[in-house]
C-alpha positions in Angstrom: 110.8 269.3 129.9 108.2 267.7 131.3 104.1 268.0 131.6 102.5 269.6 134.4 98.9 269.5 136.3 96.7 270.0 139.2 94.2 271.4 140.8 92.8 272.7 144.0 89.6 273.6 145.8 90.2 277.6 146.4 88.0 277.1 149.5 90.5 274.5 150.6 87.3 272.4 152.1 87.8 269.8 149.2 90.2 267.3 148.8 91.3 266.9 144.9 90.2 263.9 143.3 93.2 261.6 142.5 90.8 260.2 139.1 90.8 263.4 137.6 94.3 264.5 138.6 95.6 261.2 136.8 93.3 261.6 133.6 94.9 265.0 133.6 98.3 263.6 133.6 97.7 260.5 130.9 96.4 263.3 128.6 100.3 264.6 128.3 101.8 261.5 128.3 103.6 262.8 125.5 105.6 265.4 127.4 106.9 262.8 129.3 106.9 259.4 128.7 109.8 258.7 131.1 108.0 258.9 134.6 105.0 260.1 136.7 104.6 261.6 140.0 101.8 262.8 141.9 101.2 264.6 145.3 98.0 263.7 146.9 97.3 266.3 149.8 94.2 267.0 152.1 94.5 270.8 150.2 96.0 270.4 146.3 96.7 267.7 144.1 99.8 268.0 141.9 101.1 266.0 139.0 104.3 265.5 136.7 105.0 264.0 133.5 108.7 263.4 133.8 110.9 263.7 130.0 114.6 262.9 132.0 117.4 265.2 130.8 119.1 266.4 134.0 119.6 263.9 137.2 118.4 260.7 135.0 118.0 258.3 138.0 116.6 260.6 140.9 115.0 263.3 139.6 111.0 262.1 140.1 108.8 264.6 140.7 106.9 266.1 142.7 110.4 267.1 144.8 109.9 268.7 148.2 112.3 270.3 150.8 114.1 268.8 153.9 111.0 268.8 155.7 108.4 268.2 152.6 106.3 271.6 153.0 107.5 273.0 150.4 106.3 270.7 146.9 107.1 271.4 143.2 106.2 270.3 140.2 107.9 271.7 137.1 108.6 271.8 133.1 111.8 273.3 132.5 115.7 273.7 132.5 117.5 276.0 134.9 120.7 276.6 132.8 122.5 277.6 135.8 121.9 274.7 138.0 125.2 273.6 139.2 126.6 277.1 140.4 123.2 277.8 142.1 123.5 274.5 144.1 126.7 275.0 145.1 126.0 278.1 146.6 122.9 277.1 148.5 125.0 273.9 150.0 127.4 276.1 151.2 124.7 277.8 153.1 123.3 274.5 154.7 120.7 273.3 152.1 120.6 269.5 152.1 120.1 268.3 148.3 118.4 264.6 147.6 118.7 264.4 144.1 121.1 265.8 141.1 118.2 267.2 139.1 118.0 270.9 138.6 114.2 271.1 139.9 115.2 270.7 143.8 117.1 274.3 143.4 113.5 275.6 143.5 111.9 274.7 146.8 115.2 275.9 148.7 115.7 278.9 146.9 112.2 279.1 147.7 112.9 279.1 151.1 115.9 281.9 150.7 114.0 284.2 148.3 110.0 283.9 148.5 108.6 285.0 145.0 111.6 287.2 144.3 113.3 283.4 143.8 111.2 283.9 140.0 113.6 287.0 138.9 117.0 285.1 139.7 115.6 282.6 137.7 118.1 281.7 134.6 116.0 279.1 131.7 112.8 278.1 130.6 110.3 276.7 132.8 106.7 276.8 134.0 106.2 275.6 137.6 103.5 274.8 140.4 105.1 275.2 143.7 103.0 274.5 147.1 104.0 275.8 150.0 102.0 273.8 152.8 102.2 275.6 156.0 101.0 278.9 154.5 98.3 277.0 152.2 99.7 279.2 149.3 100.3 277.9 145.9 102.3 279.8 143.2 102.0 279.2 139.5 104.9 281.3 137.1 106.0 280.9 133.8 109.5 281.7 132.4 110.3 285.6 131.2 110.4 284.3 127.4 107.1 282.2 127.3 109.1 278.9 126.3 107.3 276.5 128.8 103.3 276.6 128.2 101.3 277.1 131.1 97.3 277.8 131.2 95.0 277.6 134.2 90.6 278.0 134.2 88.3 277.8 137.2 85.7 275.8 137.1 83.0 275.8 140.0 81.7 272.1 141.4 78.6 272.5 143.5 79.3 274.9 146.1 82.7 274.7 145.6 85.2 276.9 143.1 88.1 274.8 141.9 91.4 275.7 139.9 92.6 273.5 137.2 96.2 274.2 135.9 98.1 272.2 133.3 101.3 272.1 130.7 98.6 271.9 127.8 94.7 272.6 127.7 94.1 269.0 126.2 95.1 268.0 130.1 91.9 270.3 131.5 89.8 269.1 128.9 90.6 265.5 130.3 89.4 266.3 133.4 86.0 266.1 132.3 85.0 269.0 133.7 85.6 271.8 131.6 83.2 272.2 128.4 85.5 272.7 125.2 83.5 276.5 123.9 85.1 278.4 121.4 86.3 282.0 122.3 86.4 284.4 119.4 88.5 286.7 120.9 90.9 284.0 120.7 90.1 283.9 117.3 90.1 287.3 117.0 93.8 287.4 118.4 94.6 284.7 115.9 93.3 286.3 112.7 95.1 289.6 114.1 98.6 288.7 115.1 99.4 285.3 113.1 99.7 283.9 116.3 97.9 283.7 120.0 100.3 285.3 122.9 97.2 285.0 125.0 96.1 286.2 128.2 92.9 284.9 126.3 92.9 281.5 124.4 90.8 279.7 121.9 88.5 278.3 124.8 86.0 280.3 126.8 87.1 280.8 130.0 90.8 279.2 129.6 93.5 281.4 130.5 97.3 281.7 129.6 99.7 282.8 131.8 102.0 285.3 129.9 105.7 284.8 130.2 106.9 286.6 133.0 104.1 286.1 135.5 102.8 284.4 138.1 99.9 283.6 139.9 99.2 283.5 143.9 96.6 281.5 145.2 95.8 281.5 148.8 93.1 279.2 150.2 90.4 281.4 151.5 90.7 284.0 149.0 87.2 284.9 147.6 88.7 286.8 144.6 89.5 285.3 141.3 93.9 285.4 141.0 95.7 288.5 139.3 98.6 287.6 137.8 101.7 290.2 138.7 104.7 290.5 136.8 108.2 289.7 137.9 110.0 290.2 134.6 109.0 292.7 131.7 111.1 293.9 128.8 112.7 297.2 128.7 115.2 298.9 126.8 116.5 302.1 127.6 115.4 306.0 127.2 115.7 307.3 124.1 119.2 308.7 123.4 120.4 306.2 126.0 121.5 303.9 124.3 125.4 302.5 123.6 125.7 304.3 120.2 129.4 304.6 119.4 131.7 301.9 120.8 134.6 300.1 119.0 133.4 297.5 116.5 135.9 294.8 117.8 135.5 295.3 120.9 131.6 294.7 120.9 132.2 292.0 118.8 134.0 290.4 121.5 131.6 291.1 123.7 128.5 289.8 122.0 130.5 286.7 121.2 131.6 285.7 124.7 127.9 286.2 125.8 126.5 284.2 123.0 129.3 281.3 123.9 128.1 281.0 127.2 124.5 281.3 126.7 125.6 278.3 124.0 127.6 276.4 126.7 124.9 276.7 129.3 122.1 275.2 126.7 124.3 272.0 126.4 124.1 271.3 130.1 122.4 267.7 129.8 122.9 264.5 130.7 121.7 263.4 127.4 122.6 263.9 124.4 122.1 267.0 122.6 121.6 268.0 119.0 120.7 271.4 116.7 118.2 272.2 114.0 120.1 273.5 110.8 118.2 276.1 108.5 120.9 277.2 106.6 120.5 280.6 108.1 122.6 282.9 109.8 121.4 282.3 112.8 121.1 278.6 113.5 124.1 278.0 111.7 125.9 280.4 114.5 124.1 278.1 116.8 125.7 274.8 115.3 129.2 276.7 114.8 129.5 277.7 118.4 127.9 274.6 120.2 130.9 272.9 117.6 133.3 274.9 119.3 132.3 274.2 122.9 131.7 270.4 122.6 135.1 269.8 121.0 133.4 268.0 117.8 130.3 268.7 115.3 126.9 268.9 116.8 124.5 266.2 115.4 122.5 268.5 113.0 118.7 268.3 111.5 117.3 270.2 108.7 114.3 270.5 106.9 114.2 270.4 103.0 111.0 271.8 101.8 110.1 270.3 98.2 107.8 271.5 95.7 109.3 275.0 95.6 112.7 275.8 95.2 112.5 279.1 96.4 111.4 277.7 99.9 114.3 275.3 100.2 117.4 276.2 102.2 119.3 272.6 102.1 122.0 273.8 99.9 123.1 276.5 102.7 122.7 273.9 104.9 124.8 271.7 103.5 127.6 274.6 103.1 127.4 274.9 107.1 127.7 271.1 107.8 130.3 270.9 105.9 132.3 273.8 107.3 131.7 272.9 110.3 132.6 269.1 109.8 129.2 267.8 111.0 129.1 264.1 109.7 125.7 263.1 111.6 123.7 265.0 109.4 119.5 264.2 109.3 117.5 265.5 106.1 113.2 265.9 106.5 111.9 266.1 103.5 108.5 268.5 103.5 106.1 269.1 100.6 102.4 269.8 99.8 101.3 266.2 100.5 103.1 266.7 104.0 101.9 269.5 105.0 98.0 268.0 104.3 99.0 264.7 106.0 100.7 266.2 108.6 98.1 269.3 109.7 95.5 267.5 111.7 98.0 265.9 113.9 99.3 269.9 114.0 96.6 270.5 115.2 95.9 268.6 118.2 99.5 269.3 118.8 98.9 272.8 119.2 95.5 273.2 120.4 95.1 276.5 118.3 94.5 276.9 114.5 97.9 277.6 112.9 98.3 279.7 110.2 102.0 279.3 109.6 102.0 276.5 107.5 106.1 275.9 108.2 104.8 274.6 111.9 104.6 271.0 109.4 107.4 270.7 108.6 108.9 271.1 112.1 106.7 268.7 113.8 108.1 266.5 111.4 111.9 267.7 112.4 110.6 267.1 115.8 109.6 263.1 114.9 113.1 263.1 112.9 114.8 264.1 116.3 112.8 261.6 118.5 113.0 258.7 115.8 117.1 258.8 116.2 116.8 258.4 119.8 117.9 262.4 120.9 115.4 264.7 123.4 117.3 268.3 123.6 117.6 270.1 120.2 119.1 273.7 120.0 117.2 275.9 117.7 117.8 279.5 116.7 114.7 281.4 117.3 114.8 285.0 119.2 117.7 286.5 117.1 115.3 288.0 115.0 113.3 289.2 117.6 116.5 290.7 119.5 118.1 291.9 116.0 115.7 293.0 113.8 116.1 290.2 111.4 112.9 290.8 109.7 112.0 292.7 106.5 109.4 294.6 108.3 112.0 296.8 110.0 113.7 297.6 106.7 110.3 298.9 105.5 109.8 301.0 108.2 112.8 302.8 107.5 111.6 303.6 104.7 108.5 304.5 105.4 110.3 307.0 108.4 111.9 308.6 105.7 108.8 309.5 103.5 107.5 310.4 106.6 110.1 312.9 107.6 108.7 315.9 106.4 106.1 317.3 108.8 102.4 317.4 108.0 103.3 314.9 105.1 102.7 311.6 106.2 103.5 310.1 102.6 104.8 306.9 104.3 101.2 306.1 105.5 99.6 307.3 102.0 101.7 305.5 100.5 100.6 301.6 102.5 97.3 302.9 101.8 97.9 303.4 97.9 99.2 300.0 97.6 96.7 298.1 99.3 93.6 299.8 97.4 96.0 299.2 94.0 96.0 295.2 95.1 92.2 295.3 95.8 92.7 294.3 99.9 90.4 295.3 102.0 91.3 298.4 104.7 90.6 299.0 108.1 89.5 303.0 108.4 92.0 305.4 109.5 90.6 306.2 112.9 91.2 302.1 113.6 94.8 302.3 112.7 95.6 305.5 114.6 93.5 303.6 117.8 96.0 300.8 117.3 99.1 302.6 117.0 98.4 304.6 120.4 97.9 300.8 122.0 101.7 300.0 120.5 102.9 303.4 121.9 103.3 304.7 118.3 103.6 303.3 114.8 104.9 299.5 114.9 107.1 297.9 111.8 105.5 295.3 113.1 102.0 296.6 111.1 103.9 296.7 107.8 104.0 292.6 107.3 101.8 291.0 109.6 98.7 293.2 109.8 98.4 291.7 106.7 96.7 289.3 108.6 94.5 291.7 110.5 92.7 292.9 107.0 92.2 289.0 106.2 89.5 289.5 108.7 87.3 292.3 106.3 87.3 289.6 103.7 87.0 286.3 105.5 84.7 287.0 108.8 81.0 286.7 109.0 78.7 289.2 109.9 77.8 286.7 112.7 81.3 286.9 114.0 81.2 290.3 113.5 78.6 290.5 115.9 79.2 288.6 118.4 83.1 290.3 118.6 81.2 293.1 119.5 84.3 296.0 119.3 86.7 294.0 120.3 90.2 295.3 119.7 92.7 292.7 120.5 95.7 295.0 120.9 94.0 295.9 124.1 94.6 292.7 125.8 98.2 293.1 125.1 97.7 295.2 128.5 101.2 297.0 127.1 103.2 299.7 129.2 102.5 302.3 126.6 104.0 305.2 128.8 107.3 303.4 129.5 107.3 302.1 125.6 107.0 306.2 124.4 110.0 306.9 126.3 112.3 304.4 124.4 113.7 304.7 120.3 110.3 303.6 118.1 112.7 300.6 116.7 112.6 299.0 120.4 108.9 299.5 120.5 108.9 297.0 117.2 111.5 295.1 119.1 109.0 294.6 122.0 106.1 293.6 119.9 108.6 290.6 118.4 109.1 290.0 122.0 105.8 289.9 123.7 103.4 288.3 120.8 105.4 286.5 117.8 107.6 284.7 120.4 105.6 283.5 122.8 102.3 283.3 120.5 103.8 281.6 117.2 107.5 280.6 117.6 107.7 279.1 121.1 104.3 277.4 120.5 102.8 276.4 117.4 106.4 276.3 116.0 108.0 275.6 119.3 107.5 273.8 122.3 104.0 272.1 120.8 105.4 270.7 117.9 108.3 269.4 120.1 107.3 267.8 123.0 104.3 266.5 121.0 107.3 264.0 119.9 109.1 264.3 123.7 111.6 266.5 122.2 112.5 269.8 124.4 114.2 272.7 122.2 116.2 275.1 123.7 117.5 278.8 122.6 120.4 280.3 122.7 119.1 283.8 122.2 116.5 283.7 124.4 119.1 284.1 127.4 119.2 286.7 129.7 122.5 287.5 129.7 122.2 287.7 125.8 118.8 289.8 125.6 120.0 292.2 128.1 123.7 293.1 126.7 121.8 293.7 122.8 118.9 296.0 124.5 121.1 298.0 125.7 122.7 298.6 122.0 121.7 301.5 119.9 119.5 300.4 116.7 122.4 301.0 114.4 124.1 297.6 115.7 121.0 296.0 114.8 120.1 297.3 111.9 122.6 299.3 109.7 121.3 300.9 107.0 119.3 297.9 105.6 121.6 295.1 106.9 119.3 293.5 109.5 121.3 291.8 112.7 124.5 293.5 111.8 126.7 292.9 114.8 125.2 289.2 114.7 127.2 289.1 111.4 130.5 290.3 112.9 130.4 287.7 115.2 129.5 284.7 112.6 132.0 285.8 110.0 134.4 284.3 112.7 132.3 281.0 111.9 130.9 281.0 108.9 132.0 281.5 105.4 130.9 285.3 104.6 128.5 283.3 102.2 126.3 282.4 105.2 126.9 285.1 107.5 126.0 288.0 105.5 123.3 285.6 103.7 119.9 287.7 103.4 117.3 287.2 105.8 115.2 284.0 104.1 111.4 283.6 105.7 111.3 279.9 106.6 108.2 278.8 105.6 106.4 275.6 103.6 103.5 275.9 100.9 101.2 278.5 102.0 98.9 277.3 99.8 99.1 273.2 100.1 95.3 272.7 101.0 93.9 274.9 98.1 94.9 272.8 95.1 92.8 271.5 92.8 94.2 268.1 92.4 93.7 267.4 96.0 92.4 264.0 95.8 89.0 262.6 97.7 91.2 260.0 99.2 94.8 261.2 99.4 96.6 262.9 102.3 94.3 266.3 102.2 90.8 264.5 101.9 89.5 266.4 104.9 89.9 269.8 102.9 87.1 269.6 100.9 84.4 268.9 104.2 85.6 271.2 106.0 85.5 274.0 103.8 82.1 272.8 102.3 79.2 275.8 102.3 77.4 273.2 105.5 80.6 272.7 107.4 80.7 276.9 107.1 77.5 277.6 108.2 78.2 274.9 111.2 80.4 277.2 112.9 79.8 280.6 111.7 82.9 282.1 111.7 83.3 283.0 108.1 81.6 284.2 105.0 80.8 281.2 102.9 80.3 283.3 99.6 83.7 284.9 100.4 85.7 281.5 101.2 84.5 279.8 98.4 84.5 283.0 95.5 88.6 283.5 97.0 89.5 279.5 96.8 88.4 280.0 93.2 90.2 283.6 92.5 93.2 283.8 94.4 95.1 281.6 91.5 94.7 284.6 89.4 96.4 287.1 91.8 100.3 287.4 91.1 102.5 284.8 93.2 104.3 286.4 95.5 101.9 289.7 95.7 100.8 291.3 98.2 97.1 290.7 97.4 97.9 287.0 96.9 99.5 286.5 100.0 97.1 288.3 101.5 94.3 285.9 100.7 96.4 282.9 101.2 97.2 284.0 104.5 93.3 284.1 105.1 92.5 281.0 103.9 95.3 278.7 105.7 93.4 280.6 108.8 90.1 280.0 107.6 90.9 276.3 107.2 93.2 275.9 110.5 89.8 277.0 112.4 87.5 274.8 110.8 90.1 272.0 111.4 90.3 272.9 115.0 87.0 273.4 115.8 86.0 269.7 114.1 88.8 268.3 116.3 88.4 270.3 119.4 84.8 271.7 119.9 82.4 269.4 117.8 82.5 267.4 115.1 81.6 268.8 111.6 79.2 266.6 110.1 80.4 266.8 106.3 83.9 265.4 107.6 83.9 261.5 108.4 85.1 260.4 111.6 89.2 260.4 112.1 90.7 257.7 112.9 91.7 256.5 116.7 91.3 258.1 120.6 93.7 259.7 122.0 93.3 260.2 125.5 91.1 263.4 126.9 90.1 264.2 123.8 86.7 263.3 121.8 87.1 260.1 120.7 85.0 260.3 117.7 86.8 262.9 115.9 90.6 263.2 117.1 93.2 260.7 115.7 95.7 258.6 117.8 98.6 259.4 119.0 100.3 256.9 121.2 103.5 258.2 123.7 106.8 257.9 122.6 
């Protein structure tokens, strides 16, 4: 993994500024502390910060083809690069390096833009075709690697700037950080920011499976084009009846190939281990492929035994014989101390406090001298590992009688009984229509949307002016309605939660903040294609989630782990709201951010309601629907205030942080030296 950046005058008349380009690259040094490289041509400026993992000695970017007419800067990994390289060499292409990046320029010579659909891996890239004066920006189909872009006017010129992180765009000095309330509305709707809008006005996130084609001299703004979309069989065309043993064998083979590819590197690879079936199976399969136990890194959640999975992780580590284990402890104090750095790294308000734990985990990986870690994200998305799928199954049973939507009535009755505010039936129906029908995702993460009703200020509602974040998703509902409703729910996880949270604030951003690359065996082209064709019964059997995966896991793990009930990995959600937060402790920033004057300065939230619920939420039963909804909302409020203070404008009630981070406002960003 690396960091990329670039700039181009869309008219093609003005050369890029080398000073601006270097400022942008410097702002993402943490993404690539090993090397840097630049292309300063009359038409375009490209920059790369390199984290060397494949082709350690000769992989400096930009990389060009034989006659230097095509150049590429690239962030990511192409896991089938040895096979693709051999094929290209057999057809006369000449390679100068040992890095996977060089494959891109030769594939482009062969396939033009069609190369994107053939890539197996995780990537964000910028490819410049000098002869055709054409720039391609593209992002992998899952959204593992980030890519942001903006168009800025400077005099008579319209400049396109792009980068792996928003802080590089801000470091250009050409982009003013202003909030986009539509992006904040995404956060309080989805628990995530899936794009294309961001929390910064005028800055766009390139969606997964999309690319931009920019030809110099074009008048219109670039429009994203699709090279990949999630797809499932039409309802009734899925594989329903099959021999369980044969299907388990096939899935095992597919997973083993994926893990084997994800282990390809010229540096050692480690694995995260939570004790859940996903990461545990990754550890077991990786250990088999390597012929030795893979080193593991585990989070131990302090302060709340119900959240701590260290014991289960220990069972797995002993089972595979892992001797090299690292345990990273995280509790209220660590969450409070880490959150300012988390927000700086993520560039969005982060509602999931577990992201702070994963930031600490990545720091530990780097401190131990490693650069690459395997992790288990993607399994829950493809195999219905989340509790809301079971809730939806129950709701469907209640709605079985025609004309009697008992499930919908029950949901509204539960919310009313708990005192949780609700959207009108018209809003619910509009949302379901935009999702292609009722959706399991709404059963739990809909709680985050309800917190808007509790905490948004009248000014915020006025600024939103009826904005519906579900419209921004631009889903192909016509195609989705042909799928099994179960698969529509899986799609929302793949479109929203993966790129908007799990692979961003919980993935790339917290890992690359410490110069660590995360790899995802379940986010593999062959793995998804295999699972997509299966009927839901192989994913959710009765109320048993990830059914087929558990059949495979029985072959590698103790049954207590293989069939262990799903436990959501999270840190304490109420860390910011303890009465005993001290004025000189790690959470000393919380009270100033949530003061009446600070809340009025941002204008996003209802001051009286925030202050009221900070006092009253502890009266609600822990774990209850009402308390969970309030806690999620209060974390969102706190994180948004901290994000505004960090990126938009310092809030007067909060003392300046210490230090300066390059490319950021010096008066309010804490320092972090590149590794």
